[in-house]
Structures are given as structure tokens and as C-alpha cells.
All heavy atoms as a GROMACS GRO file, in nm:
protein
  640
    1MET      N    1  22.996   3.162   1.441
    1MET     CA    2  22.919   3.130   1.323
    1MET      C    3  22.772   3.161   1.350
    1MET      O    4  22.716   3.122   1.450
    1MET     CB    5  22.937   2.981   1.292
    1MET     CG    6  22.872   2.940   1.164
    1MET     SD    7  22.931   2.782   1.097
    1MET     CE    8  22.892   2.671   1.227
    2SER      N    9  22.712   3.234   1.260
    2SER     CA   10  22.571   3.271   1.278
    2SER      C   11  22.480   3.171   1.209
    2SER      O   12  22.524   3.086   1.133
    2SER     CB   13  22.547   3.410   1.221
    2SER     OG   14  22.552   3.406   1.080
    3MET      N   15  22.351   3.184   1.233
    3MET     CA   16  22.251   3.097   1.170
    3MET      C   17  22.250   3.115   1.019
    3MET      O   18  22.206   3.028   0.946
    3MET     CB   19  22.113   3.125   1.226
    3MET     CG   20  22.098   3.089   1.372
    3MET     SD   21  22.113   2.913   1.400
    3MET     CE   22  21.958   2.857   1.332
    4ILE      N   23  22.301   3.228   0.970
    4ILE     CA   24  22.300   3.256   0.827
    4ILE      C   25  22.411   3.178   0.756
    4ILE      O   26  22.397   3.142   0.640
    4ILE     CB   27  22.315   3.407   0.801
    4ILE    CG1   28  22.195   3.479   0.862
    4ILE    CG2   29  22.329   3.437   0.654
    4ILE    CD1   30  22.207   3.629   0.862
    5ASP      N   31  22.521   3.150   0.826
    5ASP     CA   32  22.632   3.077   0.764
    5ASP      C   33  22.586   2.936   0.727
    5ASP      O   34  22.523   2.867   0.805
    5ASP     CB   35  22.749   3.066   0.861
    5ASP     CG   36  22.810   3.201   0.892
    5ASP    OD1   37  22.798   3.292   0.808
    5ASP    OD2   38  22.868   3.215   1.001
    6ALA      N   39  22.619   2.896   0.607
    6ALA     CA   40  22.583   2.764   0.560
    6ALA      C   41  22.707   2.676   0.552
    6ALA      O   42  22.814   2.724   0.514
    6ALA     CB   43  22.516   2.773   0.424
    7ILE      N   44  22.691   2.552   0.588
    7ILE     CA   45  22.799   2.455   0.575
    7ILE      C   46  22.768   2.370   0.452
    7ILE      O   47  22.664   2.307   0.446
    7ILE     CB   48  22.812   2.368   0.701
    7ILE    CG1   49  22.850   2.456   0.820
    7ILE    CG2   50  22.914   2.258   0.680
    7ILE    CD1   51  22.857   2.383   0.952
    8PRO      N   52  22.857   2.370   0.353
    8PRO     CA   53  22.831   2.292   0.231
    8PRO      C   54  22.825   2.142   0.261
    8PRO      O   55  22.905   2.090   0.338
    8PRO     CB   56  22.949   2.324   0.140
    8PRO     CG   57  23.020   2.440   0.202
    8PRO     CD   58  22.981   2.444   0.346
    9VAL      N   59  22.731   2.075   0.200
    9VAL     CA   60  22.720   1.930   0.211
    9VAL      C   61  22.729   1.868   0.071
    9VAL      O   62  22.695   1.933  -0.028
    9VAL     CB   63  22.590   1.886   0.281
    9VAL    CG1   64  22.586   1.936   0.424
    9VAL    CG2   65  22.468   1.934   0.205
   10ARG      N   66  22.775   1.744   0.067
   10ARG     CA   67  22.789   1.674  -0.060
   10ARG      C   68  22.791   1.524  -0.032
   10ARG      O   69  22.811   1.482   0.083
   10ARG     CB   70  22.918   1.716  -0.131
   10ARG     CG   71  23.043   1.685  -0.051
   10ARG     CD   72  23.169   1.712  -0.131
   10ARG     NE   73  23.290   1.700  -0.051
   10ARG     CZ   74  23.348   1.586  -0.015
   10ARG    NH1   75  23.294   1.470  -0.048
   10ARG    NH2   76  23.460   1.586   0.056
   11PHE      N   77  22.771   1.445  -0.136
   11PHE     CA   78  22.788   1.302  -0.121
   11PHE      C   79  22.935   1.273  -0.101
   11PHE      O   80  23.021   1.338  -0.160
   11PHE     CB   81  22.736   1.227  -0.245
   11PHE     CG   82  22.586   1.230  -0.256
   11PHE    CD1   83  22.525   1.304  -0.355
   11PHE    CD2   84  22.507   1.158  -0.168
   11PHE    CE1   85  22.387   1.306  -0.367
   11PHE    CE2   86  22.369   1.161  -0.177
   11PHE     CZ   87  22.309   1.235  -0.277
   12ALA      N   88  22.965   1.175  -0.017
   12ALA     CA   89  23.104   1.139   0.013
   12ALA      C   90  23.172   1.081  -0.110
   12ALA      O   91  23.107   1.020  -0.197
   12ALA     CB   92  23.107   1.038   0.126
   13HIS      N   93  23.303   1.101  -0.116
   13HIS     CA   94  23.388   1.043  -0.221
   13HIS      C   95  23.473   0.935  -0.157
   13HIS      O   96  23.490   0.932  -0.034
   13HIS     CB   97  23.481   1.148  -0.281
   13HIS     CG   98  23.410   1.266  -0.337
   13HIS    ND1   99  23.455   1.394  -0.317
   13HIS    CD2  100  23.298   1.277  -0.412
   13HIS    CE1  101  23.374   1.479  -0.378
   13HIS    NE2  102  23.278   1.411  -0.435
   14VAL      N  103  23.534   0.852  -0.239
   14VAL     CA  104  23.622   0.747  -0.188
   14VAL      C  105  23.735   0.808  -0.104
   14VAL      O  106  23.778   0.749  -0.005
   14VAL     CB  107  23.677   0.661  -0.304
   14VAL    CG1  108  23.780   0.562  -0.255
   14VAL    CG2  109  23.563   0.588  -0.373
   15ASP      N  110  23.780   0.928  -0.139
   15ASP     CA  111  23.886   0.995  -0.062
   15ASP      C  112  23.843   1.023   0.082
   15ASP      O  113  23.928   1.044   0.169
   15ASP     CB  114  23.925   1.128  -0.128
   15ASP     CG  115  23.987   1.110  -0.264
   15ASP    OD1  116  24.028   0.998  -0.298
   15ASP    OD2  117  23.994   1.210  -0.338
   16ASP      N  118  23.714   1.026   0.110
   16ASP     CA  119  23.661   1.054   0.244
   16ASP      C  120  23.646   0.928   0.328
   16ASP      O  121  23.605   0.936   0.444
   16ASP     CB  122  23.523   1.122   0.233
   16ASP     CG  123  23.524   1.246   0.147
   16ASP    OD1  124  23.622   1.322   0.153
   16ASP    OD2  125  23.425   1.267   0.072
   17MET      N  126  23.675   0.812   0.270
   17MET     CA  127  23.646   0.684   0.336
   17MET      C  128  23.704   0.672   0.476
   17MET      O  129  23.634   0.632   0.569
   17MET     CB  130  23.698   0.569   0.250
   17MET     CG  131  23.589   0.487   0.191
   17MET     SD  132  23.651   0.358   0.081
   17MET     CE  133  23.711   0.237   0.195
   18GLY      N  134  23.830   0.705   0.493
   18GLY     CA  135  23.895   0.688   0.624
   18GLY      C  136  23.825   0.767   0.733
   18GLY      O  137  23.794   0.713   0.840
   19TRP      N  138  23.798   0.893   0.706
   19TRP     CA  139  23.732   0.978   0.806
   19TRP      C  140  23.592   0.928   0.835
   19TRP      O  141  23.552   0.920   0.951
   19TRP     CB  142  23.729   1.123   0.757
   19TRP     CG  143  23.693   1.222   0.863
   19TRP    CD1  144  23.779   1.281   0.952
   19TRP    CD2  145  23.564   1.274   0.892
   19TRP    NE1  146  23.710   1.367   1.034
   19TRP    CE2  147  23.577   1.364   1.000
   19TRP    CE3  148  23.437   1.254   0.839
   19TRP    CZ2  149  23.469   1.433   1.055
   19TRP    CZ3  150  23.329   1.322   0.894
   19TRP    CH2  151  23.347   1.410   1.000
   20CYS      N  152  23.520   0.890   0.731
   20CYS     CA  153  23.383   0.841   0.749
   20CYS      C  154  23.381   0.709   0.825
   20CYS      O  155  23.297   0.689   0.913
   20CYS     CB  156  23.314   0.824   0.613
   20CYS     SG  157  23.283   0.979   0.527
   21MET      N  158  23.473   0.620   0.794
   21MET     CA  159  23.478   0.491   0.864
   21MET      C  160  23.507   0.512   1.012
   21MET      O  161  23.445   0.449   1.097
   21MET     CB  162  23.582   0.399   0.802
   21MET     CG  163  23.538   0.342   0.670
   21MET     SD  164  23.657   0.227   0.600
   21MET     CE  165  23.655   0.096   0.721
   22HIS      N  166  23.600   0.599   1.043
   22HIS     CA  167  23.634   0.626   1.183
   22HIS      C  168  23.515   0.690   1.256
   22HIS      O  169  23.481   0.654   1.368
   22HIS     CB  170  23.756   0.717   1.191
   22HIS     CG  171  23.786   0.764   1.329
   22HIS    ND1  172  23.842   0.682   1.425
   22HIS    CD2  173  23.766   0.883   1.389
   22HIS    CE1  174  23.853   0.750   1.538
   22HIS    NE2  175  23.809   0.873   1.517
   23THR      N  176  23.451   0.785   1.190
   23THR     CA  177  23.341   0.859   1.253
   23THR      C  178  23.217   0.774   1.271
   23THR      O  179  23.149   0.781   1.373
   23THR     CB  180  23.309   0.984   1.168
   23THR    OG1  181  23.429   1.058   1.152
   23THR    CG2  182  23.205   1.071   1.234
   24LEU      N  183  23.186   0.691   1.171
   24LEU     CA  184  23.066   0.607   1.177
   24LEU      C  185  23.095   0.469   1.234
   24LEU      O  186  23.005   0.388   1.247
   24LEU     CB  187  23.005   0.592   1.037
   24LEU     CG  188  22.952   0.720   0.974
   24LEU    CD1  189  22.914   0.694   0.829
   24LEU    CD2  190  22.833   0.773   1.052
   25THR      N  191  23.218   0.440   1.266
   25THR     CA  192  23.264   0.311   1.318
   25THR      C  193  23.227   0.195   1.226
   25THR      O  194  23.192   0.087   1.271
   25THR     CB  195  23.214   0.283   1.463
   25THR    OG1  196  23.073   0.275   1.464
   25THR    CG2  197  23.263   0.390   1.560
   26VAL      N  198  23.236   0.217   1.097
   26VAL     CA  199  23.222   0.108   1.000
   26VAL      C  200  23.357   0.038   0.993
   26VAL      O  201  23.460   0.103   0.979
   26VAL     CB  202  23.182   0.163   0.861
   26VAL    CG1  203  23.181   0.054   0.756
   26VAL    CG2  204  23.046   0.231   0.869
   27THR      N  205  23.358  -0.094   1.005
   27THR     CA  206  23.484  -0.166   1.015
   27THR      C  207  23.531  -0.227   0.883
   27THR      O  208  23.642  -0.275   0.875
   27THR     CB  209  23.474  -0.278   1.120
   27THR    OG1  210  23.365  -0.364   1.084
   27THR    CG2  211  23.451  -0.221   1.258
   28SER      N  212  23.448  -0.225   0.782
   28SER     CA  213  23.485  -0.290   0.656
   28SER      C  214  23.498  -0.187   0.544
   28SER      O  215  23.406  -0.110   0.517
   28SER     CB  216  23.378  -0.393   0.619
   28SER     OG  217  23.390  -0.432   0.485
   29ASP      N  218  23.614  -0.188   0.479
   29ASP     CA  219  23.635  -0.100   0.363
   29ASP      C  220  23.531  -0.128   0.254
   29ASP      O  221  23.481  -0.036   0.191
   29ASP     CB  222  23.774  -0.121   0.303
   29ASP     CG  223  23.886  -0.065   0.389
   29ASP    OD1  224  23.857   0.006   0.487
   29ASP    OD2  225  24.003  -0.091   0.356
   30ALA      N  226  23.500  -0.256   0.233
   30ALA     CA  227  23.405  -0.293   0.128
   30ALA      C  228  23.266  -0.237   0.155
   30ALA      O  229  23.199  -0.187   0.064
   30ALA     CB  230  23.399  -0.445   0.115
   31VAL      N  231  23.223  -0.242   0.280
   31VAL     CA  232  23.090  -0.188   0.316
   31VAL      C  233  23.088  -0.037   0.295
   31VAL      O  234  22.994   0.018   0.236
   31VAL     CB  235  23.051  -0.225   0.461
   31VAL    CG1  236  22.928  -0.149   0.505
   31VAL    CG2  237  23.030  -0.374   0.473
   32MET      N  238  23.192   0.032   0.341
   32MET     CA  239  23.195   0.178   0.326
   32MET      C  240  23.202   0.217   0.179
   32MET      O  241  23.133   0.309   0.136
   32MET     CB  242  23.313   0.238   0.402
   32MET     CG  243  23.320   0.390   0.392
   32MET     SD  244  23.172   0.479   0.445
   32MET     CE  245  23.182   0.458   0.622
   33LYS      N  246  23.281   0.147   0.100
   33LYS     CA  247  23.289   0.178  -0.043
   33LYS      C  248  23.153   0.160  -0.110
   33LYS      O  249  23.112   0.243  -0.190
   33LYS     CB  250  23.393   0.092  -0.112
   33LYS     CG  251  23.406   0.128  -0.260
   33LYS     CD  252  23.530   0.080  -0.323
   33LYS     CE  253  23.547   0.118  -0.466
   33LYS     NZ  254  23.436   0.165  -0.541
   34ARG      N  255  23.081   0.053  -0.074
   34ARG     CA  256  22.948   0.032  -0.131
   34ARG      C  257  22.854   0.145  -0.091
   34ARG      O  258  22.781   0.198  -0.173
   34ARG     CB  259  22.890  -0.103  -0.086
   34ARG     CG  260  22.754  -0.132  -0.152
   34ARG     CD  261  22.677  -0.242  -0.082
   34ARG     NE  262  22.647  -0.213   0.056
   34ARG     CZ  263  22.552  -0.131   0.098
   34ARG    NH1  264  22.478  -0.064   0.013
   34ARG    NH2  265  22.530  -0.112   0.227
   35LYS      N  266  22.858   0.186   0.035
   35LYS     CA  267  22.772   0.295   0.082
   35LYS      C  268  22.805   0.426   0.008
   35LYS      O  269  22.714   0.500  -0.027
   35LYS     CB  270  22.786   0.314   0.233
   35LYS     CG  271  22.725   0.202   0.313
   35LYS     CD  272  22.740   0.230   0.461
   35LYS     CE  273  22.635   0.156   0.540
   35LYS     NZ  274  22.500   0.192   0.508
   36ILE      N  275  22.932   0.452  -0.016
   36ILE     CA  276  22.972   0.571  -0.090
   36ILE      C  277  22.926   0.560  -0.236
   36ILE      O  278  22.869   0.654  -0.291
   36ILE     CB  279  23.124   0.595  -0.079
   36ILE    CG1  280  23.157   0.641   0.063
   36ILE    CG2  281  23.172   0.697  -0.182
   36ILE    CD1  282  23.305   0.649   0.094
   37ASP      N  283  22.948   0.444  -0.297
   37ASP     CA  284  22.906   0.424  -0.436
   37ASP      C  285  22.756   0.441  -0.454
   37ASP      O  286  22.710   0.492  -0.556
   37ASP     CB  287  22.948   0.285  -0.486
   37ASP     CG  288  23.098   0.272  -0.506
   37ASP    OD1  289  23.168   0.377  -0.509
   37ASP    OD2  290  23.146   0.158  -0.518
   38PHE      N  291  22.677   0.397  -0.355
   38PHE     CA  292  22.531   0.406  -0.363
   38PHE      C  293  22.476   0.537  -0.307
   38PHE      O  294  22.356   0.552  -0.288
   38PHE     CB  295  22.465   0.288  -0.293
   38PHE     CG  296  22.483   0.157  -0.363
   38PHE    CD1  297  22.478   0.039  -0.292
   38PHE    CD2  298  22.504   0.149  -0.500
   38PHE    CE1  299  22.492  -0.083  -0.356
   38PHE    CE2  300  22.519   0.028  -0.564
   38PHE     CZ  301  22.513  -0.089  -0.491
   39LYS      N  302  22.568   0.633  -0.278
   39LYS     CA  303  22.530   0.766  -0.229
   39LYS      C  304  22.447   0.758  -0.099
   39LYS      O  305  22.348   0.826  -0.081
   39LYS     CB  306  22.455   0.845  -0.336
   39LYS     CG  307  22.541   0.865  -0.460
   39LYS     CD  308  22.486   0.971  -0.550
   39LYS     CE  309  22.568   0.993  -0.673
   39LYS     NZ  310  22.708   1.017  -0.659
   40GLU      N  311  22.496   0.675  -0.008
   40GLU     CA  312  22.432   0.660   0.123
   40GLU      C  313  22.507   0.736   0.232
   40GLU      O  314  22.466   0.734   0.348
   40GLU     CB  315  22.424   0.512   0.160
   40GLU     CG  316  22.334   0.433   0.067
   40GLU     CD  317  22.332   0.285   0.098
   40GLU    OE1  318  22.402   0.239   0.191
   40GLU    OE2  319  22.261   0.212   0.027
   41ILE      N  320  22.617   0.801   0.195
   41ILE     CA  321  22.696   0.879   0.291
   41ILE      C  322  22.704   1.023   0.240
   41ILE      O  323  22.743   1.049   0.127
   41ILE     CB  324  22.839   0.822   0.307
   41ILE    CG1  325  22.837   0.674   0.345
   41ILE    CG2  326  22.919   0.905   0.408
   41ILE    CD1  327  22.781   0.646   0.483
   42ILE      N  328  22.667   1.116   0.326
   42ILE     CA  329  22.672   1.260   0.295
   42ILE      C  330  22.764   1.324   0.397
   42ILE      O  331  22.758   1.293   0.517
   42ILE     CB  332  22.530   1.321   0.302
   42ILE    CG1  333  22.441   1.254   0.196
   42ILE    CG2  334  22.535   1.472   0.284
   42ILE    CD1  335  22.294   1.286   0.209
   43VAL      N  336  22.852   1.412   0.350
   43VAL     CA  337  22.945   1.479   0.441
   43VAL      C  338  22.926   1.630   0.435
   43VAL      O  339  22.880   1.685   0.336
   43VAL     CB  340  23.092   1.443   0.408
   43VAL    CG1  341  23.120   1.297   0.434
   43VAL    CG2  342  23.129   1.480   0.265
   44ALA      N  343  22.962   1.695   0.544
   44ALA     CA  344  22.965   1.841   0.553
   44ALA      C  345  23.112   1.881   0.556
   44ALA      O  346  23.193   1.817   0.622
   44ALA     CB  347  22.894   1.889   0.678
   45GLU      N  348  23.144   1.987   0.484
   45GLU     CA  349  23.284   2.025   0.467
   45GLU      C  350  23.299   2.176   0.484
   45GLU      O  351  23.223   2.254   0.429
   45GLU     CB  352  23.326   1.982   0.326
   45GLU     CG  353  23.468   1.999   0.293
   45GLU     CD  354  23.500   1.943   0.154
   45GLU    OE1  355  23.419   1.961   0.060
   45GLU    OE2  356  23.606   1.883   0.143
   46MET      N  357  23.400   2.215   0.562
   46MET     CA  358  23.433   2.357   0.580
   46MET      C  359  23.581   2.373   0.552
   46MET      O  360  23.664   2.307   0.614
   46MET     CB  361  23.404   2.402   0.722
   46MET     CG  362  23.258   2.415   0.756
   46MET     SD  363  23.176   2.550   0.673
   46MET     CE  364  23.256   2.691   0.744
   47LYS      N  365  23.614   2.462   0.459
   47LYS     CA  366  23.754   2.492   0.427
   47LYS      C  367  23.834   2.364   0.403
   47LYS      O  368  23.942   2.345   0.458
   47LYS     CB  369  23.816   2.576   0.537
   47LYS     CG  370  23.748   2.710   0.554
   47LYS     CD  371  23.810   2.789   0.664
   47LYS     CE  372  23.730   2.918   0.682
   47LYS     NZ  373  23.769   2.992   0.800
   48GLU      N  374  23.779   2.275   0.323
   48GLU     CA  375  23.843   2.151   0.282
   48GLU      C  376  23.862   2.051   0.396
   48GLU      O  377  23.937   1.953   0.383
   48GLU     CB  378  23.975   2.177   0.212
   48GLU     CG  379  23.959   2.261   0.085
   48GLU     CD  380  24.090   2.286   0.014
   48GLU    OE1  381  24.185   2.208   0.030
   48GLU    OE2  382  24.095   2.386  -0.061
   49ASN      N  383  23.794   2.071   0.509
   49ASN     CA  384  23.798   1.977   0.621
   49ASN      C  385  23.658   1.922   0.644
   49ASN      O  386  23.561   1.998   0.648
   49ASN     CB  387  23.847   2.044   0.749
   49ASN     CG  388  23.992   2.085   0.739
   49ASN    OD1  389  24.077   2.006   0.700
   49ASN    ND2  390  24.020   2.209   0.771
   50LEU      N  391  23.647   1.791   0.662
   50LEU     CA  392  23.517   1.732   0.693
   50LEU      C  393  23.479   1.766   0.837
   50LEU      O  394  23.562   1.755   0.928
   50LEU     CB  395  23.522   1.581   0.672
   50LEU     CG  396  23.547   1.537   0.529
   50LEU    CD1  397  23.550   1.384   0.519
   50LEU    CD2  398  23.445   1.593   0.433
   51VAL      N  399  23.356   1.809   0.855
   51VAL     CA  400  23.310   1.849   0.988
   51VAL      C  401  23.183   1.773   1.029
   51VAL      O  402  23.136   1.787   1.141
   51VAL     CB  403  23.285   2.001   0.997
   51VAL    CG1  404  23.415   2.077   0.972
   51VAL    CG2  405  23.176   2.046   0.902
   52GLY      N  406  23.129   1.693   0.939
   52GLY     CA  407  23.009   1.617   0.972
   52GLY      C  408  22.984   1.507   0.872
   52GLY      O  409  23.036   1.510   0.759
   53VAL      N  410  22.906   1.409   0.915
   53VAL     CA  411  22.873   1.296   0.827
   53VAL      C  412  22.733   1.246   0.862
   53VAL      O  413  22.690   1.251   0.977
   53VAL     CB  414  22.979   1.183   0.840
   53VAL    CG1  415  22.984   1.125   0.979
   53VAL    CG2  416  22.955   1.073   0.737
   54LEU      N  417  22.663   1.204   0.759
   54LEU     CA  418  22.528   1.151   0.773
   54LEU      C  419  22.522   1.020   0.695
   54LEU      O  420  22.572   1.012   0.583
   54LEU     CB  421  22.428   1.252   0.715
   54LEU     CG  422  22.281   1.216   0.718
   54LEU    CD1  423  22.200   1.341   0.742
   54LEU    CD2  424  22.238   1.149   0.590
   55GLU      N  425  22.462   0.918   0.756
   55GLU     CA  426  22.449   0.788   0.690
   55GLU      C  427  22.302   0.757   0.667
   55GLU      O  428  22.221   0.762   0.759
   55GLU     CB  429  22.511   0.680   0.779
   55GLU     CG  430  22.500   0.541   0.721
   55GLU     CD  431  22.557   0.433   0.812
   55GLU    OE1  432  22.584   0.461   0.930
   55GLU    OE2  433  22.573   0.321   0.764
   56LEU      N  434  22.271   0.727   0.543
   56LEU     CA  435  22.135   0.686   0.507
   56LEU      C  436  22.125   0.534   0.504
   56LEU      O  437  22.220   0.466   0.465
   56LEU     CB  438  22.096   0.738   0.369
   56LEU     CG  439  22.085   0.888   0.352
   56LEU    CD1  440  22.060   0.922   0.205
   56LEU    CD2  441  21.972   0.943   0.437
   57MET      N  442  22.011   0.483   0.545
   57MET     CA  443  21.979   0.342   0.528
   57MET      C  444  21.837   0.336   0.472
   57MET      O  445  21.769   0.439   0.465
   57MET     CB  446  21.991   0.266   0.660
   57MET     CG  447  22.134   0.262   0.710
   57MET     SD  448  22.154   0.155   0.850
   57MET     CE  449  22.228   0.014   0.771
   58TYR      N  450  21.795   0.219   0.434
   58TYR     CA  451  21.664   0.206   0.370
   58TYR      C  452  21.584   0.094   0.435
   58TYR      O  453  21.636  -0.014   0.462
   58TYR     CB  454  21.680   0.176   0.220
   58TYR     CG  455  21.744   0.291   0.148
   58TYR    CD1  456  21.882   0.300   0.136
   58TYR    CD2  457  21.668   0.395   0.096
   58TYR    CE1  458  21.941   0.409   0.073
   58TYR    CE2  459  21.726   0.503   0.033
   58TYR     CZ  460  21.863   0.508   0.021
   58TYR     OH  461  21.922   0.616  -0.040
   59MET      N  462  21.457   0.124   0.462
   59MET     CA  463  21.364   0.022   0.510
   59MET      C  464  21.297  -0.041   0.389
   59MET      O  465  21.273   0.026   0.289
   59MET     CB  466  21.257   0.084   0.601
   59MET     CG  467  21.315   0.141   0.728
   59MET     SD  468  21.191   0.193   0.847
   59MET     CE  469  21.115   0.329   0.763
   60TRP      N  470  21.268  -0.166   0.401
   60TRP     CA  471  21.195  -0.240   0.297
   60TRP      C  472  21.268  -0.239   0.164
   60TRP      O  473  21.208  -0.223   0.059
   60TRP     CB  474  21.052  -0.188   0.281
   60TRP     CG  475  20.976  -0.190   0.408
   60TRP    CD1  476  20.948  -0.298   0.485
   60TRP    CD2  477  20.922  -0.077   0.476
   60TRP    NE1  478  20.880  -0.260   0.597
   60TRP    CE2  479  20.862  -0.124   0.594
   60TRP    CE3  480  20.918   0.058   0.449
   60TRP    CZ2  481  20.798  -0.041   0.684
   60TRP    CZ3  482  20.855   0.141   0.539
   60TRP    CH2  483  20.796   0.092   0.654
   61GLN      N  484  21.399  -0.259   0.169
   61GLN     CA  485  21.477  -0.266   0.045
   61GLN      C  486  21.426  -0.380  -0.041
   61GLN      O  487  21.384  -0.483   0.008
   61GLN     CB  488  21.624  -0.286   0.075
   61GLN     CG  489  21.695  -0.157   0.106
   61GLN     CD  490  21.843  -0.177   0.118
   61GLN    OE1  491  21.888  -0.264   0.190
   61GLN    NE2  492  21.920  -0.095   0.050
   62GLY      N  493  21.435  -0.360  -0.170
   62GLY     CA  494  21.390  -0.461  -0.264
   62GLY      C  495  21.243  -0.451  -0.298
   62GLY      O  496  21.194  -0.516  -0.388
   63HIS      N  497  21.171  -0.368  -0.225
   63HIS     CA  498  21.030  -0.346  -0.253
   63HIS      C  499  21.014  -0.213  -0.326
   63HIS      O  500  21.096  -0.122  -0.310
   63HIS     CB  501  20.947  -0.342  -0.124
   63HIS     CG  502  20.941  -0.474  -0.056
   63HIS    ND1  503  21.040  -0.517   0.030
   63HIS    CD2  504  20.850  -0.574  -0.062
   63HIS    CE1  505  21.009  -0.638   0.075
   63HIS    NE2  506  20.895  -0.674   0.020
   64LYS      N  507  20.912  -0.201  -0.400
   64LYS     CA  508  20.884  -0.075  -0.470
   64LYS      C  509  20.865   0.035  -0.366
   64LYS      O  510  20.786   0.021  -0.273
   64LYS     CB  511  20.758  -0.092  -0.554
   64LYS     CG  512  20.740   0.012  -0.659
   64LYS     CD  513  20.624  -0.025  -0.748
   64LYS     CE  514  20.618   0.067  -0.867
   64LYS     NZ  515  20.509   0.030  -0.956
   65GLY      N  516  20.939   0.144  -0.381
   65GLY     CA  517  20.923   0.257  -0.291
   65GLY      C  518  20.986   0.239  -0.155
   65GLY      O  519  20.925   0.271  -0.054
   66CYS      N  520  21.111   0.185  -0.149
   66CYS     CA  521  21.177   0.170  -0.019
   66CYS      C  522  21.193   0.309   0.046
   66CYS      O  523  21.199   0.411  -0.022
   66CYS     CB  524  21.309   0.098  -0.031
   66CYS     SG  525  21.434   0.182  -0.127
   67VAL      N  526  21.196   0.310   0.177
   67VAL     CA  527  21.193   0.435   0.253
   67VAL      C  528  21.330   0.466   0.313
   67VAL      O  529  21.382   0.388   0.393
   67VAL     CB  530  21.088   0.426   0.366
   67VAL    CG1  531  21.085   0.553   0.449
   67VAL    CG2  532  20.951   0.395   0.308
   68PRO      N  533  21.392   0.579   0.276
   68PRO     CA  534  21.521   0.615   0.335
   68PRO      C  535  21.502   0.675   0.474
   68PRO      O  536  21.400   0.737   0.503
   68PRO     CB  537  21.576   0.720   0.239
   68PRO     CG  538  21.455   0.782   0.179
   68PRO     CD  539  21.350   0.675   0.174
   69TYR      N  540  21.599   0.651   0.561
   69TYR     CA  541  21.600   0.716   0.692
   69TYR      C  542  21.744   0.744   0.732
   69TYR      O  543  21.837   0.682   0.681
   69TYR     CB  544  21.527   0.632   0.798
   69TYR     CG  545  21.595   0.503   0.834
   69TYR    CD1  546  21.682   0.495   0.943
   69TYR    CD2  547  21.572   0.386   0.761
   69TYR    CE1  548  21.745   0.376   0.976
   69TYR    CE2  549  21.634   0.268   0.794
   69TYR     CZ  550  21.719   0.263   0.901
   69TYR     OH  551  21.781   0.146   0.934
   70ILE      N  552  21.764   0.838   0.821
   70ILE     CA  553  21.898   0.873   0.870
   70ILE      C  554  21.930   0.777   0.984
   70ILE      O  555  21.864   0.780   1.088
   70ILE     CB  556  21.903   1.019   0.918
   70ILE    CG1  557  21.877   1.113   0.801
   70ILE    CG2  558  22.038   1.048   0.984
   70ILE    CD1  559  21.858   1.258   0.843
   71SER      N  560  22.031   0.693   0.963
   71SER     CA  561  22.067   0.598   1.068
   71SER      C  562  22.173   0.656   1.161
   71SER      O  563  22.178   0.618   1.277
   71SER     CB  564  22.116   0.467   1.006
   71SER     OG  565  22.237   0.487   0.938
   72SER      N  566  22.258   0.745   1.110
   72SER     CA  567  22.361   0.809   1.193
   72SER      C  568  22.385   0.950   1.142
   72SER      O  569  22.381   0.974   1.022
   72SER     CB  570  22.494   0.733   1.183
   72SER     OG  571  22.482   0.602   1.229
   73ILE      N  572  22.411   1.037   1.237
   73ILE     CA  573  22.449   1.174   1.200
   73ILE      C  574  22.546   1.224   1.308
   73ILE      O  575  22.525   1.201   1.427
   73ILE     CB  576  22.328   1.267   1.185
   73ILE    CG1  577  22.370   1.403   1.129
   73ILE    CG2  578  22.250   1.279   1.314
   73ILE    CD1  579  22.255   1.490   1.085
   74MET      N  580  22.654   1.286   1.264
   74MET     CA  581  22.752   1.339   1.356
   74MET      C  582  22.808   1.469   1.296
   74MET      O  583  22.843   1.473   1.179
   74MET     CB  584  22.865   1.238   1.376
   74MET     CG  585  22.963   1.271   1.489
   74MET     SD  586  23.078   1.409   1.469
   74MET     CE  587  23.169   1.366   1.322
   75VAL      N  588  22.812   1.571   1.379
   75VAL     CA  589  22.871   1.700   1.341
   75VAL      C  590  22.966   1.739   1.453
   75VAL      O  591  22.929   1.734   1.572
   75VAL     CB  592  22.762   1.808   1.320
   75VAL    CG1  593  22.824   1.942   1.286
   75VAL    CG2  594  22.662   1.764   1.214
   76LEU      N  595  23.088   1.778   1.417
   76LEU     CA  596  23.183   1.822   1.519
   76LEU      C  597  23.126   1.938   1.600
   76LEU      O  598  23.058   2.026   1.544
   76LEU     CB  599  23.314   1.863   1.453
   76LEU     CG  600  23.391   1.752   1.379
   76LEU    CD1  601  23.515   1.810   1.312
   76LEU    CD2  602  23.428   1.639   1.473
   77ASN      N  603  23.153   1.942   1.728
   77ASN     CA  604  23.096   2.040   1.820
   77ASN      C  605  23.098   2.185   1.770
   77ASN      O  606  22.996   2.253   1.777
   77ASN     CB  607  23.161   2.032   1.957
   77ASN     CG  608  23.110   1.916   2.038
   77ASN    OD1  609  22.996   1.872   2.020
   77ASN    ND2  610  23.192   1.865   2.127
   78PRO      N  611  23.209   2.236   1.721
   78PRO     CA  612  23.211   2.378   1.681
   78PRO      C  613  23.115   2.412   1.567
   78PRO      O  614  23.088   2.529   1.543
   78PRO     CB  615  23.356   2.402   1.637
   78PRO     CG  616  23.436   2.292   1.697
   78PRO     CD  617  23.342   2.175   1.709
   79TYR      N  618  23.065   2.312   1.495
   79TYR     CA  619  22.980   2.337   1.378
   79TYR      C  620  22.834   2.300   1.401
   79TYR      O  621  22.754   2.307   1.311
   79TYR     CB  622  23.036   2.260   1.258
   79TYR     CG  623  23.178   2.299   1.229
   79TYR    CD1  624  23.284   2.226   1.278
   79TYR    CD2  625  23.205   2.415   1.156
   79TYR    CE1  626  23.415   2.265   1.254
   79TYR    CE2  627  23.334   2.455   1.132
   79TYR     CZ  628  23.439   2.379   1.182
   79TYR     OH  629  23.568   2.419   1.158
   80ARG      N  630  22.800   2.260   1.522
   80ARG     CA  631  22.663   2.221   1.552
   80ARG      C  632  22.574   2.343   1.561
   80ARG      O  633  22.610   2.448   1.599
   80ARG     CB  634  22.655   2.142   1.682
   80ARG     CG  635  22.719   2.007   1.668
   80ARG     CD  636  22.706   1.929   1.794
   80ARG     NE  637  22.777   1.802   1.774
   80ARG     CZ  638  22.797   1.716   1.868
   80ARG    NH1  639  22.749   1.736   1.989
   80ARG    NH2  640  22.862   1.605   1.843
   0.00000   0.00000   0.00000
């Protein structure tokens, strides 16, 4: 794979929950579903297979202008 090849990314769907939970070690279905619903999980997909996941979290939630940051990111070795 060259630097020119792009890996499509998208917000996770409920169908991605199992893979995301295993990869991010989230232990609660309810927490993962909330994160997916709030678009806090982004996945990378190649040929209908998930190859990476990114988890967003927010500092200063509840305040005007909360700040997002990447709390976890994982990409399978062949796609790094």
C-alpha cells in the first residue's frame, strides 16, 4: 500500500459494536452504544473489514466550547 492509497473512515454504526468493544476494551454495551450514538467512535474500513478505530472524548463537558481529544486510536499493523 502506498502513501497515495486512502483508507475510508466513517462514524461507527451499531453493527460495529462488537469489534469496537473488543478493540477498545469497553466492557459495557450501554457505554459503547452511547458513544456510537453521540458519534464518538470513528472506524477505518477496507473491503468491508474494519481495520482501525478511534475514540473521541471531551474535556470540560457541559461547558460552552468543550474540547474534543483522541483518547484511543488503533490501526491493524498491515494498514499503519
